[in-house]
PDB file with SEQRES, HELIX, SHEET and CRYST1 records, atoms N, CA, C and O in Angstrom:
SEQRES   1 A   84  MET SER TYR VAL THR MET TYR THR THR SER TRP CYS PRO          
SEQRES   2 A   84  ASP CYS ARG ARG ALA LYS THR PHE MET GLN ALA ARG GLY          
SEQRES   3 A   84  ILE ALA PHE ARG GLU VAL ASN ILE GLU THR ASP GLU SER          
SEQRES   4 A   84  ALA GLU ASP VAL VAL ILE GLU ALA ASN LYS GLY ARG ARG          
SEQRES   5 A   84  LYS VAL PRO THR PHE GLU ILE GLY GLY ARG TYR PHE ALA          
SEQRES   6 A   84  CYS SER PRO PHE ASN PRO VAL GLN LEU ALA ASP GLU LEU          
SEQRES   7 A   84  GLY ILE SER LEU ASN GLN                                      
HELIX    1 AA1 PRO A   13  ALA A   24  1                                  12    
HELIX    2 AA2 GLU A   38  ALA A   47  1                                  10    
HELIX    3 AA3 PRO A   71  LEU A   78  1                                   8    
SHEET    1 AA1 4 PHE A  29  ASN A  33  0                                        
SHEET    2 AA1 4 VAL A   4  THR A   8  1                                        
SHEET    3 AA1 4 THR A  56  ILE A  59 -1                                        
SHEET    4 AA1 4 ARG A  62  ALA A  65 -1                                        
CRYST1    1.000    1.000    1.000  90.00  90.00  90.00 P 1           1          
ATOM      1  N   MET A   1      41.520  51.892 -54.629  1.00  0.00           N  
ATOM      2  CA  MET A   1      41.762  52.412 -55.941  1.00  0.00           C  
ATOM      3  C   MET A   1      41.382  51.345 -56.999  1.00  0.00           C  
ATOM      4  O   MET A   1      41.604  50.149 -56.809  1.00  0.00           O  
ATOM      5  N   SER A   2      40.826  51.806 -58.067  1.00  0.00           N  
ATOM      6  CA  SER A   2      40.500  50.896 -59.186  1.00  0.00           C  
ATOM      7  C   SER A   2      41.784  50.466 -59.881  1.00  0.00           C  
ATOM      8  O   SER A   2      42.847  51.059 -59.698  1.00  0.00           O  
ATOM      9  N   TYR A   3      41.648  49.414 -60.683  1.00  0.00           N  
ATOM     10  CA  TYR A   3      42.788  48.861 -61.418  1.00  0.00           C  
ATOM     11  C   TYR A   3      43.323  49.865 -62.416  1.00  0.00           C  
ATOM     12  O   TYR A   3      42.546  50.576 -63.052  1.00  0.00           O  
ATOM     13  N   VAL A   4      44.586  49.935 -62.562  1.00  0.00           N  
ATOM     14  CA  VAL A   4      45.271  50.922 -63.411  1.00  0.00           C  
ATOM     15  C   VAL A   4      45.728  50.213 -64.729  1.00  0.00           C  
ATOM     16  O   VAL A   4      46.370  49.163 -64.703  1.00  0.00           O  
ATOM     17  N   THR A   5      45.373  50.825 -65.840  1.00  0.00           N  
ATOM     18  CA  THR A   5      45.970  50.362 -67.119  1.00  0.00           C  
ATOM     19  C   THR A   5      46.833  51.556 -67.662  1.00  0.00           C  
ATOM     20  O   THR A   5      46.381  52.700 -67.715  1.00  0.00           O  
ATOM     21  N   MET A   6      48.016  51.247 -68.036  1.00  0.00           N  
ATOM     22  CA  MET A   6      48.965  52.231 -68.517  1.00  0.00           C  
ATOM     23  C   MET A   6      49.317  51.907 -69.970  1.00  0.00           C  
ATOM     24  O   MET A   6      49.848  50.839 -70.276  1.00  0.00           O  
ATOM     25  N   TYR A   7      48.999  52.887 -70.884  1.00  0.00           N  
ATOM     26  CA  TYR A   7      49.293  52.712 -72.277  1.00  0.00           C  
ATOM     27  C   TYR A   7      50.633  53.372 -72.513  1.00  0.00           C  
ATOM     28  O   TYR A   7      50.868  54.520 -72.138  1.00  0.00           O  
ATOM     29  N   THR A   8      51.527  52.585 -73.167  1.00  0.00           N  
ATOM     30  CA  THR A   8      52.921  53.050 -73.356  1.00  0.00           C  
ATOM     31  C   THR A   8      53.442  52.758 -74.738  1.00  0.00           C  
ATOM     32  O   THR A   8      52.753  52.189 -75.584  1.00  0.00           O  
ATOM     33  N   THR A   9      54.682  53.164 -74.946  1.00  0.00           N  
ATOM     34  CA  THR A   9      55.459  52.701 -76.110  1.00  0.00           C  
ATOM     35  C   THR A   9      56.813  52.245 -75.545  1.00  0.00           C  
ATOM     36  O   THR A   9      57.157  52.596 -74.417  1.00  0.00           O  
ATOM     37  N   SER A  10      57.586  51.463 -76.324  1.00  0.00           N  
ATOM     38  CA  SER A  10      58.837  51.001 -75.842  1.00  0.00           C  
ATOM     39  C   SER A  10      59.962  52.061 -75.754  1.00  0.00           C  
ATOM     40  O   SER A  10      60.946  51.884 -75.037  1.00  0.00           O  
ATOM     41  N   TRP A  11      59.785  53.147 -76.495  1.00  0.00           N  
ATOM     42  CA  TRP A  11      60.842  54.156 -76.550  1.00  0.00           C  
ATOM     43  C   TRP A  11      60.625  55.354 -75.600  1.00  0.00           C  
ATOM     44  O   TRP A  11      61.476  56.238 -75.500  1.00  0.00           O  
ATOM     45  N   CYS A  12      59.521  55.365 -74.935  1.00  0.00           N  
ATOM     46  CA  CYS A  12      59.059  56.576 -74.145  1.00  0.00           C  
ATOM     47  C   CYS A  12      59.739  56.726 -72.799  1.00  0.00           C  
ATOM     48  O   CYS A  12      59.480  55.907 -71.918  1.00  0.00           O  
ATOM     49  N   PRO A  13      60.596  57.723 -72.579  1.00  0.00           N  
ATOM     50  CA  PRO A  13      61.203  57.925 -71.293  1.00  0.00           C  
ATOM     51  C   PRO A  13      60.173  58.267 -70.228  1.00  0.00           C  
ATOM     52  O   PRO A  13      60.326  57.858 -69.077  1.00  0.00           O  
ATOM     53  N   ASP A  14      59.133  59.002 -70.581  1.00  0.00           N  
ATOM     54  CA  ASP A  14      58.100  59.367 -69.568  1.00  0.00           C  
ATOM     55  C   ASP A  14      57.366  58.085 -69.098  1.00  0.00           C  
ATOM     56  O   ASP A  14      56.973  57.983 -67.936  1.00  0.00           O  
ATOM     57  N   CYS A  15      57.189  57.114 -70.018  1.00  0.00           N  
ATOM     58  CA  CYS A  15      56.569  55.821 -69.587  1.00  0.00           C  
ATOM     59  C   CYS A  15      57.409  55.099 -68.576  1.00  0.00           C  
ATOM     60  O   CYS A  15      56.902  54.562 -67.591  1.00  0.00           O  
ATOM     61  N   ARG A  16      58.739  55.088 -68.833  1.00  0.00           N  
ATOM     62  CA  ARG A  16      59.654  54.446 -67.929  1.00  0.00           C  
ATOM     63  C   ARG A  16      59.607  55.120 -66.519  1.00  0.00           C  
ATOM     64  O   ARG A  16      59.577  54.446 -65.489  1.00  0.00           O  
ATOM     65  N   ARG A  17      59.603  56.459 -66.526  1.00  0.00           N  
ATOM     66  CA  ARG A  17      59.502  57.177 -65.226  1.00  0.00           C  
ATOM     67  C   ARG A  17      58.254  56.853 -64.503  1.00  0.00           C  
ATOM     68  O   ARG A  17      58.263  56.623 -63.294  1.00  0.00           O  
ATOM     69  N   ALA A  18      57.119  56.829 -65.262  1.00  0.00           N  
ATOM     70  CA  ALA A  18      55.811  56.555 -64.589  1.00  0.00           C  
ATOM     71  C   ALA A  18      55.811  55.129 -64.029  1.00  0.00           C  
ATOM     72  O   ALA A  18      55.317  54.900 -62.925  1.00  0.00           O  
ATOM     73  N   LYS A  19      56.360  54.172 -64.781  1.00  0.00           N  
ATOM     74  CA  LYS A  19      56.416  52.797 -64.319  1.00  0.00           C  
ATOM     75  C   LYS A  19      57.244  52.711 -63.042  1.00  0.00           C  
ATOM     76  O   LYS A  19      56.797  52.100 -62.072  1.00  0.00           O  
ATOM     77  N   THR A  20      58.399  53.287 -63.011  1.00  0.00           N  
ATOM     78  CA  THR A  20      59.292  53.297 -61.853  1.00  0.00           C  
ATOM     79  C   THR A  20      58.556  53.905 -60.621  1.00  0.00           C  
ATOM     80  O   THR A  20      58.608  53.378 -59.510  1.00  0.00           O  
ATOM     81  N   PHE A  21      57.886  55.019 -60.883  1.00  0.00           N  
ATOM     82  CA  PHE A  21      57.160  55.737 -59.818  1.00  0.00           C  
ATOM     83  C   PHE A  21      56.073  54.839 -59.196  1.00  0.00           C  
ATOM     84  O   PHE A  21      55.934  54.750 -57.976  1.00  0.00           O  
ATOM     85  N   MET A  22      55.327  54.192 -60.064  1.00  0.00           N  
ATOM     86  CA  MET A  22      54.208  53.294 -59.555  1.00  0.00           C  
ATOM     87  C   MET A  22      54.793  52.033 -58.884  1.00  0.00           C  
ATOM     88  O   MET A  22      54.301  51.620 -57.834  1.00  0.00           O  
ATOM     89  N   GLN A  23      55.795  51.440 -59.452  1.00  0.00           N  
ATOM     90  CA  GLN A  23      56.444  50.246 -58.844  1.00  0.00           C  
ATOM     91  C   GLN A  23      56.985  50.581 -57.505  1.00  0.00           C  
ATOM     92  O   GLN A  23      56.835  49.781 -56.582  1.00  0.00           O  
ATOM     93  N   ALA A  24      57.602  51.705 -57.335  1.00  0.00           N  
ATOM     94  CA  ALA A  24      58.181  52.111 -56.026  1.00  0.00           C  
ATOM     95  C   ALA A  24      57.183  52.224 -54.929  1.00  0.00           C  
ATOM     96  O   ALA A  24      57.477  52.035 -53.749  1.00  0.00           O  
ATOM     97  N   ARG A  25      55.957  52.549 -55.367  1.00  0.00           N  
ATOM     98  CA  ARG A  25      54.800  52.758 -54.402  1.00  0.00           C  
ATOM     99  C   ARG A  25      53.892  51.560 -54.358  1.00  0.00           C  
ATOM    100  O   ARG A  25      52.845  51.623 -53.713  1.00  0.00           O  
ATOM    101  N   GLY A  26      54.240  50.462 -55.013  1.00  0.00           N  
ATOM    102  CA  GLY A  26      53.462  49.279 -54.935  1.00  0.00           C  
ATOM    103  C   GLY A  26      52.160  49.341 -55.649  1.00  0.00           C  
ATOM    104  O   GLY A  26      51.248  48.585 -55.312  1.00  0.00           O  
ATOM    105  N   ILE A  27      52.017  50.207 -56.628  1.00  0.00           N  
ATOM    106  CA  ILE A  27      50.764  50.321 -57.441  1.00  0.00           C  
ATOM    107  C   ILE A  27      50.799  49.245 -58.518  1.00  0.00           C  
ATOM    108  O   ILE A  27      51.696  49.216 -59.361  1.00  0.00           O  
ATOM    109  N   ALA A  28      49.826  48.381 -58.474  1.00  0.00           N  
ATOM    110  CA  ALA A  28      49.656  47.398 -59.542  1.00  0.00           C  
ATOM    111  C   ALA A  28      49.052  48.015 -60.783  1.00  0.00           C  
ATOM    112  O   ALA A  28      48.132  48.830 -60.717  1.00  0.00           O  
ATOM    113  N   PHE A  29      49.601  47.599 -61.935  1.00  0.00           N  
ATOM    114  CA  PHE A  29      49.067  48.172 -63.143  1.00  0.00           C  
ATOM    115  C   PHE A  29      49.305  47.174 -64.270  1.00  0.00           C  
ATOM    116  O   PHE A  29      50.193  46.323 -64.213  1.00  0.00           O  
ATOM    117  N   ARG A  30      48.453  47.320 -65.317  1.00  0.00           N  
ATOM    118  CA  ARG A  30      48.610  46.534 -66.558  1.00  0.00           C  
ATOM    119  C   ARG A  30      49.178  47.439 -67.595  1.00  0.00           C  
ATOM    120  O   ARG A  30      48.634  48.516 -67.840  1.00  0.00           O  
ATOM    121  N   GLU A  31      50.293  47.025 -68.235  1.00  0.00           N  
ATOM    122  CA  GLU A  31      50.891  47.847 -69.278  1.00  0.00           C  
ATOM    123  C   GLU A  31      50.448  47.350 -70.664  1.00  0.00           C  
ATOM    124  O   GLU A  31      50.475  46.149 -70.931  1.00  0.00           O  
ATOM    125  N   VAL A  32      50.033  48.297 -71.562  1.00  0.00           N  
ATOM    126  CA  VAL A  32      49.646  47.976 -72.872  1.00  0.00           C  
ATOM    127  C   VAL A  32      50.434  48.823 -73.845  1.00  0.00           C  
ATOM    128  O   VAL A  32      50.307  50.048 -73.856  1.00  0.00           O  
ATOM    129  N   ASN A  33      51.272  48.158 -74.685  1.00  0.00           N  
ATOM    130  CA  ASN A  33      52.077  48.865 -75.644  1.00  0.00           C  
ATOM    131  C   ASN A  33      51.297  49.154 -76.871  1.00  0.00           C  
ATOM    132  O   ASN A  33      50.858  48.236 -77.564  1.00  0.00           O  
ATOM    133  N   ILE A  34      51.104  50.461 -77.173  1.00  0.00           N  
ATOM    134  CA  ILE A  34      50.264  50.849 -78.308  1.00  0.00           C  
ATOM    135  C   ILE A  34      50.951  50.632 -79.608  1.00  0.00           C  
ATOM    136  O   ILE A  34      50.315  50.743 -80.656  1.00  0.00           O  
ATOM    137  N   GLU A  35      52.246  50.321 -79.599  1.00  0.00           N  
ATOM    138  CA  GLU A  35      52.960  50.013 -80.846  1.00  0.00           C  
ATOM    139  C   GLU A  35      52.613  48.594 -81.372  1.00  0.00           C  
ATOM    140  O   GLU A  35      52.714  48.312 -82.566  1.00  0.00           O  
ATOM    141  N   THR A  36      52.210  47.737 -80.450  1.00  0.00           N  
ATOM    142  CA  THR A  36      51.930  46.326 -80.827  1.00  0.00           C  
ATOM    143  C   THR A  36      50.456  46.049 -80.739  1.00  0.00           C  
ATOM    144  O   THR A  36      50.047  44.950 -81.112  1.00  0.00           O  
ATOM    145  N   ASP A  37      49.607  46.972 -80.269  1.00  0.00           N  
ATOM    146  CA  ASP A  37      48.194  46.796 -80.122  1.00  0.00           C  
ATOM    147  C   ASP A  37      47.469  47.950 -80.749  1.00  0.00           C  
ATOM    148  O   ASP A  37      47.304  49.006 -80.139  1.00  0.00           O  
ATOM    149  N   GLU A  38      47.025  47.739 -82.003  1.00  0.00           N  
ATOM    150  CA  GLU A  38      46.402  48.841 -82.735  1.00  0.00           C  
ATOM    151  C   GLU A  38      45.158  49.389 -82.091  1.00  0.00           C  
ATOM    152  O   GLU A  38      44.888  50.589 -82.145  1.00  0.00           O  
ATOM    153  N   SER A  39      44.388  48.485 -81.468  1.00  0.00           N  
ATOM    154  CA  SER A  39      43.165  48.958 -80.761  1.00  0.00           C  
ATOM    155  C   SER A  39      43.507  49.830 -79.588  1.00  0.00           C  
ATOM    156  O   SER A  39      42.781  50.775 -79.281  1.00  0.00           O  
ATOM    157  N   ALA A  40      44.627  49.522 -78.911  1.00  0.00           N  
ATOM    158  CA  ALA A  40      45.111  50.388 -77.789  1.00  0.00           C  
ATOM    159  C   ALA A  40      45.560  51.741 -78.277  1.00  0.00           C  
ATOM    160  O   ALA A  40      45.345  52.752 -77.610  1.00  0.00           O  
ATOM    161  N   GLU A  41      46.158  51.764 -79.392  1.00  0.00           N  
ATOM    162  CA  GLU A  41      46.511  53.100 -79.976  1.00  0.00           C  
ATOM    163  C   GLU A  41      45.256  53.915 -80.296  1.00  0.00           C  
ATOM    164  O   GLU A  41      45.256  55.133 -80.120  1.00  0.00           O  
ATOM    165  N   ASP A  42      44.230  53.287 -80.743  1.00  0.00           N  
ATOM    166  CA  ASP A  42      42.966  53.985 -80.993  1.00  0.00           C  
ATOM    167  C   ASP A  42      42.382  54.535 -79.723  1.00  0.00           C  
ATOM    168  O   ASP A  42      41.815  55.628 -79.725  1.00  0.00           O  
ATOM    169  N   VAL A  43      42.509  53.781 -78.600  1.00  0.00           N  
ATOM    170  CA  VAL A  43      42.024  54.234 -77.311  1.00  0.00           C  
ATOM    171  C   VAL A  43      42.752  55.490 -76.888  1.00  0.00           C  
ATOM    172  O   VAL A  43      42.136  56.465 -76.457  1.00  0.00           O  
ATOM    173  N   VAL A  44      44.057  55.460 -77.014  1.00  0.00           N  
ATOM    174  CA  VAL A  44      44.834  56.585 -76.589  1.00  0.00           C  
ATOM    175  C   VAL A  44      44.555  57.813 -77.439  1.00  0.00           C  
ATOM    176  O   VAL A  44      44.486  58.910 -76.886  1.00  0.00           O  
ATOM    177  N   ILE A  45      44.398  57.698 -78.696  1.00  0.00           N  
ATOM    178  CA  ILE A  45      44.116  58.764 -79.582  1.00  0.00           C  
ATOM    179  C   ILE A  45      42.704  59.405 -79.265  1.00  0.00           C  
ATOM    180  O   ILE A  45      42.543  60.625 -79.246  1.00  0.00           O  
ATOM    181  N   GLU A  46      41.779  58.571 -79.038  1.00  0.00           N  
ATOM    182  CA  GLU A  46      40.403  59.006 -78.614  1.00  0.00           C  
ATOM    183  C   GLU A  46      40.424  59.687 -77.240  1.00  0.00           C  
ATOM    184  O   GLU A  46      39.788  60.720 -77.032  1.00  0.00           O  
ATOM    185  N   ALA A  47      41.153  59.097 -76.331  1.00  0.00           N  
ATOM    186  CA  ALA A  47      41.200  59.624 -74.972  1.00  0.00           C  
ATOM    187  C   ALA A  47      41.893  60.987 -74.864  1.00  0.00           C  
ATOM    188  O   ALA A  47      41.640  61.769 -73.947  1.00  0.00           O  
ATOM    189  N   ASN A  48      42.784  61.243 -75.848  1.00  0.00           N  
ATOM    190  CA  ASN A  48      43.582  62.496 -75.855  1.00  0.00           C  
ATOM    191  C   ASN A  48      43.184  63.437 -77.016  1.00  0.00           C  
ATOM    192  O   ASN A  48      44.001  64.221 -77.498  1.00  0.00           O  
ATOM    193  N   LYS A  49      41.936  63.342 -77.443  1.00  0.00           N  
ATOM    194  CA  LYS A  49      41.347  64.227 -78.480  1.00  0.00           C  
ATOM    195  C   LYS A  49      42.244  64.314 -79.703  1.00  0.00           C  
ATOM    196  O   LYS A  49      42.632  65.393 -80.151  1.00  0.00           O  
ATOM    197  N   GLY A  50      42.559  63.129 -80.226  1.00  0.00           N  
ATOM    198  CA  GLY A  50      43.328  63.101 -81.478  1.00  0.00           C  
ATOM    199  C   GLY A  50      44.796  63.027 -81.333  1.00  0.00           C  
ATOM    200  O   GLY A  50      45.491  62.875 -82.338  1.00  0.00           O  
ATOM    201  N   ARG A  51      45.334  63.126 -80.118  1.00  0.00           N  
ATOM    202  CA  ARG A  51      46.783  63.136 -79.891  1.00  0.00           C  
ATOM    203  C   ARG A  51      47.272  61.771 -79.411  1.00  0.00           C  
ATOM    204  O   ARG A  51      46.597  61.102 -78.629  1.00  0.00           O  
ATOM    205  N   ARG A  52      48.395  61.383 -79.864  1.00  0.00           N  
ATOM    206  CA  ARG A  52      48.984  60.097 -79.450  1.00  0.00           C  
ATOM    207  C   ARG A  52      49.932  60.313 -78.308  1.00  0.00           C  
ATOM    208  O   ARG A  52      51.145  60.289 -78.513  1.00  0.00           O  
ATOM    209  N   LYS A  53      49.423  60.526 -77.087  1.00  0.00           N  
ATOM    210  CA  LYS A  53      50.217  60.874 -75.944  1.00  0.00           C  
ATOM    211  C   LYS A  53      50.392  59.641 -75.038  1.00  0.00           C  
ATOM    212  O   LYS A  53      49.426  58.939 -74.740  1.00  0.00           O  
ATOM    213  N   VAL A  54      51.634  59.391 -74.608  1.00  0.00           N  
ATOM    214  CA  VAL A  54      51.941  58.348 -73.694  1.00  0.00           C  
ATOM    215  C   VAL A  54      52.911  58.885 -72.663  1.00  0.00           C  
ATOM    216  O   VAL A  54      53.783  59.690 -72.993  1.00  0.00           O  
ATOM    217  N   PRO A  55      52.777  58.466 -71.459  1.00  0.00           N  
ATOM    218  CA  PRO A  55      51.857  57.439 -70.997  1.00  0.00           C  
ATOM    219  C   PRO A  55      50.451  58.026 -70.871  1.00  0.00           C  
ATOM    220  O   PRO A  55      50.271  59.180 -70.482  1.00  0.00           O  
ATOM    221  N   THR A  56      49.484  57.218 -71.203  1.00  0.00           N  
ATOM    222  CA  THR A  56      48.058  57.523 -70.934  1.00  0.00           C  
ATOM    223  C   THR A  56      47.539  56.415 -70.015  1.00  0.00           C  
ATOM    224  O   THR A  56      47.808  55.232 -70.225  1.00  0.00           O  
ATOM    225  N   PHE A  57      46.798  56.828 -69.004  1.00  0.00           N  
ATOM    226  CA  PHE A  57      46.254  55.897 -67.959  1.00  0.00           C  
ATOM    227  C   PHE A  57      44.796  55.790 -68.047  1.00  0.00           C  
ATOM    228  O   PHE A  57      44.116  56.719 -68.484  1.00  0.00           O  
ATOM    229  N   GLU A  58      44.283  54.651 -67.634  1.00  0.00           N  
ATOM    230  CA  GLU A  58      42.849  54.453 -67.493  1.00  0.00           C  
ATOM    231  C   GLU A  58      42.613  53.881 -66.094  1.00  0.00           C  
ATOM    232  O   GLU A  58      43.158  52.834 -65.743  1.00  0.00           O  
ATOM    233  N   ILE A  59      41.813  54.562 -65.315  1.00  0.00           N  
ATOM    234  CA  ILE A  59      41.448  54.101 -64.010  1.00  0.00           C  
ATOM    235  C   ILE A  59      39.919  54.198 -63.892  1.00  0.00           C  
ATOM    236  O   ILE A  59      39.358  55.289 -63.991  1.00  0.00           O  
ATOM    237  N   GLY A  60      39.265  53.089 -63.686  1.00  0.00           N  
ATOM    238  CA  GLY A  60      37.849  53.082 -63.515  1.00  0.00           C  
ATOM    239  C   GLY A  60      37.040  53.791 -64.603  1.00  0.00           C  
ATOM    240  O   GLY A  60      36.025  54.430 -64.326  1.00  0.00           O  
ATOM    241  N   GLY A  61      37.517  53.663 -65.857  1.00  0.00           N  
ATOM    242  CA  GLY A  61      36.824  54.254 -66.999  1.00  0.00           C  
ATOM    243  C   GLY A  61      37.199  55.690 -67.238  1.00  0.00           C  
ATOM    244  O   GLY A  61      36.666  56.302 -68.164  1.00  0.00           O  
ATOM    245  N   ARG A  62      38.090  56.266 -66.453  1.00  0.00           N  
ATOM    246  CA  ARG A  62      38.579  57.658 -66.595  1.00  0.00           C  
ATOM    247  C   ARG A  62      39.965  57.560 -67.222  1.00  0.00           C  
ATOM    248  O   ARG A  62      40.793  56.743 -66.819  1.00  0.00           O  
ATOM    249  N   TYR A  63      40.199  58.424 -68.230  1.00  0.00           N  
ATOM    250  CA  TYR A  63      41.498  58.458 -68.923  1.00  0.00           C  
ATOM    251  C   TYR A  63      42.182  59.759 -68.688  1.00  0.00           C  
ATOM    252  O   TYR A  63      41.535  60.804 -68.617  1.00  0.00           O  
ATOM    253  N   PHE A  64      43.569  59.716 -68.558  1.00  0.00           N  
ATOM    254  CA  PHE A  64      44.344  60.905 -68.486  1.00  0.00           C  
ATOM    255  C   PHE A  64      45.725  60.630 -68.974  1.00  0.00           C  
ATOM    256  O   PHE A  64      46.210  59.504 -68.862  1.00  0.00           O  
ATOM    257  N   ALA A  65      46.388  61.645 -69.525  1.00  0.00           N  
ATOM    258  CA  ALA A  65      47.756  61.481 -69.952  1.00  0.00           C  
ATOM    259  C   ALA A  65      48.647  62.115 -68.921  1.00  0.00           C  
ATOM    260  O   ALA A  65      48.219  63.023 -68.209  1.00  0.00           O  
ATOM    261  N   CYS A  66      49.893  61.654 -68.823  1.00  0.00           N  
ATOM    262  CA  CYS A  66      50.876  62.215 -67.899  1.00  0.00           C  
ATOM    263  C   CYS A  66      52.137  62.401 -68.712  1.00  0.00           C  
ATOM    264  O   CYS A  66      53.154  61.762 -68.446  1.00  0.00           O  
ATOM    265  N   SER A  67      52.077  63.240 -69.663  1.00  0.00           N  
ATOM    266  CA  SER A  67      53.176  63.489 -70.588  1.00  0.00           C  
ATOM    267  C   SER A  67      53.273  65.017 -70.869  1.00  0.00           C  
ATOM    268  O   SER A  67      52.367  65.610 -71.453  1.00  0.00           O  
ATOM    269  N   PRO A  68      54.365  65.611 -70.445  1.00  0.00           N  
ATOM    270  CA  PRO A  68      55.601  65.038 -69.856  1.00  0.00           C  
ATOM    271  C   PRO A  68      55.290  64.466 -68.461  1.00  0.00           C  
ATOM    272  O   PRO A  68      54.330  64.870 -67.805  1.00  0.00           O  
ATOM    273  N   PHE A  69      56.124  63.525 -68.036  1.00  0.00           N  
ATOM    274  CA  PHE A  69      55.926  62.917 -66.742  1.00  0.00           C  
ATOM    275  C   PHE A  69      55.906  63.975 -65.623  1.00  0.00           C  
ATOM    276  O   PHE A  69      56.798  64.821 -65.561  1.00  0.00           O  
ATOM    277  N   ASN A  70      54.957  63.934 -64.793  1.00  0.00           N  
ATOM    278  CA  ASN A  70      54.815  64.865 -63.646  1.00  0.00           C  
ATOM    279  C   ASN A  70      54.396  64.014 -62.424  1.00  0.00           C  
ATOM    280  O   ASN A  70      53.251  63.569 -62.344  1.00  0.00           O  
ATOM    281  N   PRO A  71      55.304  63.799 -61.500  1.00  0.00           N  
ATOM    282  CA  PRO A  71      54.999  62.936 -60.371  1.00  0.00           C  
ATOM    283  C   PRO A  71      53.910  63.489 -59.472  1.00  0.00           C  
ATOM    284  O   PRO A  71      53.169  62.713 -58.869  1.00  0.00           O  
ATOM    285  N   VAL A  72      53.788  64.813 -59.361  1.00  0.00           N  
ATOM    286  CA  VAL A  72      52.750  65.457 -58.574  1.00  0.00           C  
ATOM    287  C   VAL A  72      51.366  65.129 -59.191  1.00  0.00           C  
ATOM    288  O   VAL A  72      50.440  64.685 -58.512  1.00  0.00           O  
ATOM    289  N   GLN A  73      51.284  65.371 -60.504  1.00  0.00           N  
ATOM    290  CA  GLN A  73      50.006  65.051 -61.186  1.00  0.00           C  
ATOM    291  C   GLN A  73      49.637  63.556 -61.068  1.00  0.00           C  
ATOM    292  O   GLN A  73      48.482  63.216 -60.813  1.00  0.00           O  
ATOM    293  N   LEU A  74      50.622  62.682 -61.253  1.00  0.00           N  
ATOM    294  CA  LEU A  74      50.328  61.258 -61.273  1.00  0.00           C  
ATOM    295  C   LEU A  74      49.863  60.833 -59.859  1.00  0.00           C  
ATOM    296  O   LEU A  74      48.866  60.122 -59.730  1.00  0.00           O  
ATOM    297  N   ALA A  75      50.558  61.254 -58.835  1.00  0.00           N  
ATOM    298  CA  ALA A  75      50.116  60.953 -57.466  1.00  0.00           C  
ATOM    299  C   ALA A  75      48.722  61.494 -57.205  1.00  0.00           C  
ATOM    300  O   ALA A  75      47.913  60.817 -56.571  1.00  0.00           O  
ATOM    301  N   ASP A  76      48.430  62.658 -57.662  1.00  0.00           N  
ATOM    302  CA  ASP A  76      47.047  63.243 -57.470  1.00  0.00           C  
ATOM    303  C   ASP A  76      46.025  62.397 -58.174  1.00  0.00           C  
ATOM    304  O   ASP A  76      44.986  62.067 -57.602  1.00  0.00           O  
ATOM    305  N   GLU A  77      46.316  62.026 -59.458  1.00  0.00           N  
ATOM    306  CA  GLU A  77      45.344  61.296 -60.260  1.00  0.00           C  
ATOM    307  C   GLU A  77      45.115  59.900 -59.656  1.00  0.00           C  
ATOM    308  O   GLU A  77      44.004  59.372 -59.702  1.00  0.00           O  
ATOM    309  N   LEU A  78      46.194  59.305 -59.082  1.00  0.00           N  
ATOM    310  CA  LEU A  78      46.087  57.947 -58.458  1.00  0.00           C  
ATOM    311  C   LEU A  78      45.525  58.024 -57.044  1.00  0.00           C  
ATOM    312  O   LEU A  78      45.149  57.002 -56.469  1.00  0.00           O  
ATOM    313  N   GLY A  79      45.464  59.260 -56.464  1.00  0.00           N  
ATOM    314  CA  GLY A  79      44.941  59.411 -55.144  1.00  0.00           C  
ATOM    315  C   GLY A  79      45.895  58.820 -54.083  1.00  0.00           C  
ATOM    316  O   GLY A  79      45.463  58.229 -53.093  1.00  0.00           O  
ATOM    317  N   ILE A  80      47.221  59.004 -54.332  1.00  0.00           N  
ATOM    318  CA  ILE A  80      48.169  58.495 -53.377  1.00  0.00           C  
ATOM    319  C   ILE A  80      49.097  59.660 -52.905  1.00  0.00           C  
ATOM    320  O   ILE A  80      49.075  60.758 -53.462  1.00  0.00           O  
ATOM    321  N   SER A  81      49.893  59.375 -51.878  1.00  0.00           N  
ATOM    322  CA  SER A  81      50.871  60.366 -51.429  1.00  0.00           C  
ATOM    323  C   SER A  81      52.032  60.399 -52.420  1.00  0.00           C  
ATOM    324  O   SER A  81      52.460  59.385 -52.971  1.00  0.00           O  
ATOM    325  N   LEU A  82      52.510  61.617 -52.610  1.00  0.00           N  
ATOM    326  CA  LEU A  82      53.700  61.784 -53.502  1.00  0.00           C  
ATOM    327  C   LEU A  82      54.914  61.122 -52.937  1.00  0.00           C  
ATOM    328  O   LEU A  82      55.727  60.575 -53.682  1.00  0.00           O  
ATOM    329  N   ASN A  83      55.058  61.157 -51.656  1.00  0.00           N  
ATOM    330  CA  ASN A  83      56.218  60.536 -51.001  1.00  0.00           C  
ATOM    331  C   ASN A  83      55.950  59.054 -50.746  1.00  0.00           C  
ATOM    332  O   ASN A  83      54.817  58.630 -50.522  1.00  0.00           O  
ATOM    333  N   GLN A  84      56.998  58.315 -50.789  1.00  0.00           N  
ATOM    334  CA  GLN A  84      56.865  56.849 -50.552  1.00  0.00           C  
ATOM    335  C   GLN A  84      56.609  56.500 -49.145  1.00  0.00           C  
ATOM    336  O   GLN A  84      56.479  55.321 -48.815  1.00  0.00           O  
TER     337      GLN A  84                                                      
END                                                                             
């Protein structure tokens, strides 16, 4: 699997759920808070066709949002088993 970048905010419960999901499965990721990184916010808005959706993920140049958090979708997008 390619390296995962996760765009988040500090207040987002879906971001916390996604982080917990990936950590429980040993998925390494880099977290970027769009509240403190203006260029990251621009990336999220562009990736989501004008919408500020978090969490948004980037894997190998491909972007997708997982909001509301959906473990089935995230497992599928990451190419991993849903179960630990």
